[in-house]
C-alpha positions, 0 to 999 in steps of 0.5 A: 536360529533357535533364538528366533522361533517366531521366524524359523521354528524347528518344526516348520523347517523339519516339516519342509524337509520331510515334505521334500523327502517324501516327494522323492519316492517318485523317479520322474525327472520333473519331481524330487528324487532321493540321492545316496550320499557318501560322506568322507569326514574332515577332522582338521580344518588346516591341512597338516595341522591338528589345530582346532581354534581359529580366532573366535572359531572352533572347528567342529568337523566337516564332510566331503560329499559325493554321489553317483548322480550328477544331481549333487552339486552347485549348492548355493545356500543352506538353512538348518532346522533349529535342532541342527539336524535337518537342512534345506537349500538351493542350488544354482542349477534351479533346484531345492535340496534337503537332507539330514545331518548324522552326528556322533555323540560329540555333535560332529557331523559324520554323514548325510541321510535322506538327501533329496533334490527337487526342481524349483518351479516357475509360475506355471508349475514347470521346471526349467534347465535354463540357468538364466531363469533359475540361477538360485543363490540365496535362501531365507525362511520367514514364517510360512515363506521360503524366499529365494534370490536369483541372479541373471533374472534378478528377483526374490521369489516367494514360495511356500515353506511347507511344501517347497518342491510342490510350490509355485512362486506366489509373488516377489519381494521388491528389491529396492536396488535399481535393476540396472545396478545389478550385474548379470552374474553378480546379483543378490547372493545373500538374503537373511532374516534379522532376529526378533527384537533387533533394529531390523526386526520385520525386514529381509536383508539382501546383499549383492555379490559384486554389484558395485556403486561408484565407490566400488562397494557392494549394494545391499537393501533392507526390504521392509521394516522401519529402516527400509532402504538401500545401503552398501557393504565396504568391499575389500578386493579381491573378495566378493560376498556369497552368503550371510545370516544374522547372529542372535544379537542382530549382527550380520555374518557374511561369507566371502570368496576370492578366486584368481588363477595365480592364488586360487580360491580363498574364503573369508568370514566377516562380522557387520554390526547390526546397528550400523545397517541403515539406509544410505550407510556404508557398513564394514566389519572385522574379519573373523576368519580368512583361509586359502587352499592351505585349509579344507575349503573350496568354492564356499557359497552357503552359510547358516547361523544356528544356536542351541538351547545353551546359547552356543552359536554355530556356523555351517558352510557349504561349497558349490563345486560347479559340477567340476571334477576339480572341485568338491562338495563340502559341508563345514561346521564351526562354533563361534565365540560371541562373548563380549559382543 
């Protein structure tokens, strides 16, 4: 966010993306490769409607991304540079992805350039196609570290943020959540860095997708800082948590997803008061947006919060197509009205 330069400065994430893209000049399958991306603009969020305002959210625009290479897909998390031009993310196939958003004069996304994909390396410097080892789901940038959460083999590994494509993990962050409480494919989906000056300053916050306590609520953890410990997020079935990030005021925005054969895919965005996140607490919050297939959504997996110099807050969302011809790779952007918070 632009409001936390000490945590995620634009220059650092921009340098990360440039590093990843420059490495993409090689065609070796074990190293980054550049992909040509075709982007179809999405002008309206609600199908068949020109409506732009949805509660506190104003739809800016979106993109449907396609490529001739099967390497595009499975996007699980995304983080933007503070100027909102470049991005870095992880795929649940065990890859980094990076690129640049092309915008028109009004700031609407109209294309993607300089897109690159690179394998996430293990401690030996090797890539792997074993999903149980590299099911990457969450991403946070903190100082010189790129933190990645993985499911199945549950962990949060630490990579160099300066050159992630060439980086081996330098260590892991203790989870605090007992491993036996984390479900195989429903582990840590969200990792986010609270803003400087907030009650959670200095910590990393992690939230599970659907690893539940006896009350049926999702496990979360405050990793580090003065409030370190386990907390819980009230679950409202059938939604599960897929990503999240912090607002400038310290509140946590969570992206949630539901799926059933009868009702299809749904998406929800929820706000959790930052002051309520503390060890032993069960936190809950208002739904800012709920959408189904009557809207331009798919399997929405990644969310990032950014803000501009004027204090306007933006949400950027991406979808995971599961490499299925029945699903889409989407990037959606909204402005969020935070007045009164």
